[in-house]
C-alpha positions as CSV (number, residue, x, y, z in Angstrom):
1,M,3.8,-16.7,14.7
2,T,2.8,-13.7,17.1
3,A,0.9,-10.5,15.9
4,D,4.1,-8.6,16.4
5,E,6.5,-11.1,14.6
6,H,3.6,-11.0,11.6
7,A,3.9,-7.3,11.7
8,A,7.6,-7.1,11.8
9,R,7.6,-9.7,8.7
10,A,5.1,-7.6,6.8
11,A,7.7,-4.6,7.3
12,E,10.8,-6.4,6.2
13,L,8.8,-7.7,3.2
14,A,7.4,-4.2,2.4
15,A,10.9,-2.9,2.3
16,E,12.1,-5.7,0.1
17,A,9.1,-5.0,-2.1
18,E,10.1,-1.3,-2.2
19,N,13.6,-2.4,-3.4
20,L,12.4,-4.7,-6.0
21,Y,10.1,-1.9,-7.1
22,Q,13.1,0.4,-7.8
23,I,14.9,-2.3,-9.4
24,C,11.9,-2.7,-11.9
25,L,11.8,0.9,-12.5
26,V,15.3,1.3,-13.4
27,D,14.8,-1.7,-15.7
28,Y,12.1,-0.3,-17.3
29,H,13.7,3.0,-18.0
30,T,17.2,1.3,-18.9
31,N,16.4,-2.0,-20.9
32,I,15.2,-2.2,-24.4
33,N,13.5,-5.2,-25.5
34,E,15.7,-7.3,-27.4
35,D,13.2,-10.2,-27.9
36,D,11.3,-8.5,-30.4
37,H,14.1,-5.9,-31.4
38,S,11.9,-2.9,-30.3
39,E,12.8,0.1,-28.7
40,E,10.3,-0.4,-26.0
41,P,11.6,-0.8,-22.3
42,Y,10.8,-3.7,-20.6
43,V,11.1,-5.1,-17.2
44,P,12.2,-9.0,-17.0
45,G,9.4,-11.4,-15.9
46,A,11.5,-12.9,-13.3
47,D,11.5,-9.4,-11.9
48,L,7.9,-8.7,-11.6
49,A,7.3,-12.2,-10.6
50,M,9.4,-11.6,-7.4
51,L,8.0,-8.3,-6.8
52,T,4.3,-9.8,-7.1
53,A,5.4,-12.5,-4.6
54,T,7.0,-10.3,-2.1
55,T,4.2,-7.7,-2.1
56,Q,1.5,-10.6,-1.6
57,L,3.6,-11.8,1.3
58,A,3.7,-8.7,2.9
59,Q,0.1,-8.2,2.5
60,L,-0.7,-11.6,4.0
61,H,1.7,-11.0,7.1
62,A,0.3,-7.4,7.4
63,T,-3.4,-9.0,7.4
64,L,-2.3,-11.8,10.1
65,A,-0.8,-9.2,12.2
66,L,-4.4,-7.5,12.5
67,R,-6.1,-10.7,13.7
68,R,-6.9,-11.1,17.0
69,P,-5.8,-14.3,18.9
70,A,-8.7,-16.9,19.3
71,T,-10.2,-17.2,22.5
72,T,-10.3,-20.8,24.1
73,S,-14.1,-20.7,23.3
74,E,-13.4,-20.4,19.7
75,L,-11.0,-23.2,19.6
């Protein structure tokens, strides 16, 4: 991928991470932890895992977008 492609992908993933964050936020405010029968809100682990993975991928692509192309002497 080129630096521009990495930047575009980072932007897509950041937008997706924002959507996932909003889902987690709603879950936290509306879900009650049924596993331990408490009144504490919770966010399902799968949602948090997707948010974490998406955020990490966005960070990776953003970092790769900043890398300068290798010159022939560096190859």
